[in-house]
Residue, then its C-alpha position, 0 to 999 in steps of 0.5 A: x500499501x502507498x503510505x498515506x502522504x504519497x496517498x494525499x498526492x496521488x488526490x491531489x494530481x487527480x485532482x489536478x489532472x481533472x481541473x486541468x481537463x474541465x478548464x482546457x474544456x472551457x477555453x476549447x468551448x469559448x473558442x469554437x462559439x468565438x471563431x465560429x462568430x469572427x473568425x481567426x483574426x476577430x477573435x483576440x485571445x484576451x477574449x477567449x481567456x476571459x469567456x474561459x474565465x482566466x486570470x489572464x491572458x498568459x492562463x491561456x498558454x498553459x493549455x496551447x501552443x498558441x492562437x493557432x494551435x487552439x484554433x485546430x485543437x478547437x477543430x479537432x474535438x468539433x471534428x473527430x467525432x463525426x468522423x467516429x459516427x460516420x465510421x460507425x455508421x458503415x460498420x452497421x451497415x455491412x453488418x447489415x449486408x452481413x446479414x444481421x440488420x443493422x440498428x437503425x439503419x441511417x434513422x441512427x445515424x442522422x439521430x447521432x448526428x444531430x444529437x452531437x449539432x444540437x450539443x455543438x451547434x457552433x461547429x457547422x459554422x466553425x468550418x465553413x469559416x474555417x474553410x472560407x474565411x480563415x483559409x489562409x491562417x490554417x493552410x496546411x492544417x485545413x487538409x490534415x482537419x477537414x479531409x478525414x471527415x469527407x474521406x469517411x464519409x466516402x468510404x461508407x459511400x461507395x461500401x452502400x448498394x444504392x441509386x448512384x455511380x462511382x462518379x456521383x459520390x461525391x456530389x452525393x457525399x456534398x449534398x448529404x453535407x449541406x443538408x445536415x450540416x448546412x441546417x447549423x451553418x446557417x441558422x441565423x438566416x434561417x431565424x429571419x425566415x422562419x416563426x422561431x429559433x431553428x434550434x428549438x426542441x420544436x422546429x429543430x423535430x421537425x428537421x429532424x424528420x426531415x432530414x430522415x426521410x430525406x437521407x433515407x430516398x437517397x441512399x435507396x433505404x426508402x423508395x423514390x417519391x411518388x410521382x418521381x420521374x425517370x430523369x429523376x433517377x442518375x441512371x435514369x431508370x423508373x424508381x419503383x413509384x415512378x408511374x403515371x398516375x391514370x389521367x381523369x376522363 
């Protein structure tokens, strides 16, 4: 057994580690929000330190080497779980193709991803701003941080048996990204035209139903909408419900 003094020192070290992680998370939360709102150049480390409740600006550098390292850490913290969710959906898809039903199919994937984005509503706008406004500050870091998101999505789509040809998969991936992430990235704009906060529980429930229906159809997990034309399918062939309605006489 450890001597009493050793036990006290170990407990103290654990408390310090927990406190450091908690402080780091507070800094990342503040930075995610601020960088999404104003971009890399529009936010000072003094503001970030104040938002995180730090004593002074210098305290921020106890956790991050500089502002660029903080920005990269914010992006990595946001994107890595999304890549994991997409990878998990691919694993479930492979299990289903082996004869065992996937748990929830596309609906479960949509739920996981939307739940995460509800908890991190600034992430889609942060990604958008990083790729557009802040690319000159993060030219070397952006491909490293964002390409895994696209690459994992492409791997999952390539394994799916759907309506899409290989050359169309990048467009499908881009469309799915806009469908899911674009709603959050455009929340401020949508607030001016929707009757209420786009991220409120009521409107998010409606968006969730819409996204599930759209994703299921795009991935071929549900029939094409009634009245769909043959030309609506990528290969030009008629869908299962693409029949003309009889004309009334």
